[in-house]
N, C-alpha and C positions, 0 to 999 in steps of 0.2 A: 504494500500500500504506500502510495506517495503521500508526503505531508507537506504542508505549507505553514508558514508562521504568520500569525496575524496579531494585531494589537487591538485589544478591546477595552472599553470603558464600562464600568459598572458602579452602582452606588456603593459607598464605603460600607454601609451596613451589610450588603450582600457579600462583599469581599471578606468582611470579618467573619460572617457565618461560614463561608466557604473555607476560610483558613482554620476555623475551629473544627470542622468536620473532615477536611481532606488534607493529607500530608503534602508538604512541599515536594515537588517532583511528580505528583499524581494529579495535580489540578488540571493539566491539559487533557488527560484521559477522562477525568470526571466531566469536564465541560463538554468534551466531544460526545460523550455518551448522552448527556442531557440534551444537547442540540439534536443528536441523531433521533432520540426518542420523540422529541417535539416535532421534528420534520416528518417522521413516520405517522404521527397522529394527524398532522395536517394533510398528508397524502391520503390517509384512510377517510378523513372527513370529505375531501374532494371527490374521491372515488364513490363514496356513499351518495353524495349530492348528485354526481353525474348519473349514477345508476337510478336514483329516484326520478330524476328528470327524464331519463331514457324510458323507463317503464311508464311514467305518466304520459309521455308522448305516444307510446305504443297503445296504451289504453284509450287515449283520445282517438287515435287512428282506427282502433277496433270499433269504437262507438259509431263511426261513420258507416261501417259496413252493416250495422244493424238496420239501417234504413234502405238497404238495397233490395231489389226485387229478387225473389228466390229463383233458383235455377230450374224449377219445374219438377224436381225430384221430390217425391214424398218422403218424409221422415219415417223410418221404420224402427220399431222396437226390436232390439237384438238381445 
């Protein structure tokens, strides 16, 4: 895996909490994992939204077919 170095700013209170919970030398990995988890959540939210919109559109399209004339074939009970 390739890495890049970035410089971030955060509120002092957050950095203090981070320092209390995470050892020096492990902060990058901790922040990386937090960002990864948040990005995965955002991706899931977008996928869910896209799926709901897609299914909603299909349902609307299906409703249009309810008003079409039948094909002349009688329904049979099987």
